[in-house]
C-alpha positions in Angstrom: -6.0 -12.3 -13.7 -5.7 -11.6 -17.4 -4.2 -8.2 -18.2 -3.1 -7.4 -14.7 0.3 -5.9 -14.8 1.2 -7.0 -11.3 0.1 -10.5 -12.0 2.4 -10.5 -15.0 5.2 -9.3 -12.7 4.4 -12.2 -10.3 4.5 -14.6 -13.3 7.8 -13.2 -14.5 6.4 -11.9 -17.8 7.3 -8.3 -16.8 10.7 -7.6 -15.2 10.8 -5.9 -11.8 13.6 -4.9 -9.4 12.8 -7.5 -6.8 13.5 -6.8 -3.2 11.7 -9.7 -1.6 9.7 -12.8 -2.8 8.2 -15.8 -1.3 5.2 -18.0 -2.0 2.7 -15.3 -1.0 4.3 -11.9 -1.4 6.4 -9.9 -3.9 8.1 -6.6 -3.0 9.8 -4.5 -5.7 10.9 -0.9 -6.3 8.2 1.4 -7.7 9.0 2.5 -11.3 7.7 6.0 -10.5 9.1 6.6 -7.0 8.4 9.6 -4.9 11.5 9.0 -2.8 14.5 6.7 -3.2 13.6 3.2 -2.1 9.9 3.6 -2.7 8.7 0.0 -2.6 5.5 -1.8 -3.6 4.5 -4.9 -1.6 1.8 -7.0 -3.3 0.1 -10.3 -2.6 0.8 -12.8 -5.3 -2.8 -13.8 -5.3 -4.9 -11.3 -7.3 -7.3 -9.2 -5.4 -8.2 -5.6 -6.1 -8.9 -3.8 -2.8 -8.3 -4.4 0.9 -12.0 -5.1 1.6 -12.3 -7.6 -1.2 -9.1 -9.5 -0.4 -9.3 -12.9 1.4 -8.3 -12.2 5.1 -5.7 -14.9 4.9 -4.0 -13.2 2.0 -4.1 -9.9 3.9 -2.5 -11.7 6.9 0.3 -13.0 4.7 1.1 -9.5 3.4 0.8 -8.0 6.8 3.1 -10.6 8.3 5.9 -9.4 5.9 5.2 -5.7 5.6 7.0 -4.6 8.8 10.1 -6.5 7.9 10.2 -5.1 4.4 9.4 -1.5 5.6 12.2 -1.7 8.2 14.7 -2.9 5.6 13.7 0.0 3.2 14.0 2.5 6.0 17.4 1.3 7.2 18.8 0.9 3.7 17.7 4.4 2.7 18.9 5.9 6.0 15.4 7.3 6.4 14.0 8.9 9.5 10.6 7.1 9.0 8.3 5.9 6.3 4.7 5.9 5.1 2.8 2.8 4.3 -0.3 3.4 2.3 -2.7 1.6 -0.1 -4.9 3.4 -2.6 -8.2 1.5 -2.9 -10.4 2.7 -5.8 -9.2 3.9 -9.2 -11.1 7.2 -9.4 -11.5 8.4 -5.9 -8.3 7.1 -4.3 -6.0 7.1 -7.3 -5.4 3.4 -7.5 -3.5 3.0 -10.8 -3.1 -0.8 -10.9 -6.2 -2.7 -9.8 -4.2 -5.3 -7.8 -3.9 -4.7 -4.1 -0.6 -3.1 -3.2 1.0 -1.3 -0.4 3.5 1.6 -0.9 6.4 1.8 1.5 7.7 5.3 1.1 10.9 6.1 3.0 10.9 9.6 4.5 13.5 12.1 5.7 12.8 15.1 7.9 12.1 18.1 5.7 11.8 16.0 2.4 8.6 17.9 1.5 6.8 14.7 0.5 3.1 15.0 1.5 3.6 18.6 2.6 -0.1 19.1 3.0 -2.6 16.9 4.7 -6.1 18.3 4.2 -7.3 17.9 7.8 -10.4 19.6 9.2 -12.5 19.6 12.4 -15.9 17.9 12.5 -18.9 20.1 13.4 -20.5 19.5 16.7 -22.3 16.1 16.7 -21.0 15.2 13.2 -18.3 12.7 14.4 -20.9 10.6 16.4 -23.3 10.7 13.4 -20.6 9.5 11.1 -19.4 6.8 13.6 -23.0 5.5 13.9 -23.4 5.2 10.1 -20.1 3.3 9.9 -21.0 1.0 12.8 -24.2 0.0 11.1 -22.1 -1.4 8.2 -19.6 -3.4 10.3 -20.4 -7.1 10.2 
C-alpha cells in the first residue's frame, strides 16, 4: 500500500528493531513504548482493521502471536501482558492504518492502564444490545 509506514517497514525501506519475521508476519519494538519491550505484531499483507482483513491473514498472525507474547513477557520478566489492537483512527486511536497488535508487557503495580471505564448495563439493556449485534453477525 503506497504511503503505509508499516508496509515500508515490511519492504525494508524504514528500519525497525525486528524481533521476529517470517513470510507472513513481522514483529518489532514500538518506537513509542508504554513499557519496556512493547512490541507490535503486524501481518505483512496490508489490511487496515480486523474485520476487513482476510481470515487467512488473521490466522497467520494469530498463530504466531502467542509465541511472540510469551517471549516478550519472559524476556522482560513481566508478570503478564496486554494484547490489543486499535481499529479506527478517530474513535479507537489507530495511528497507523495497517492492522497491528500491541503486546505490552506488564508488571504488578506498573500503573499502565490504571483506569478502565467500566459501568453496569441498565436493566434489559444488555439483551437489547446483544440482539442488535446478533442481527449483524453473518
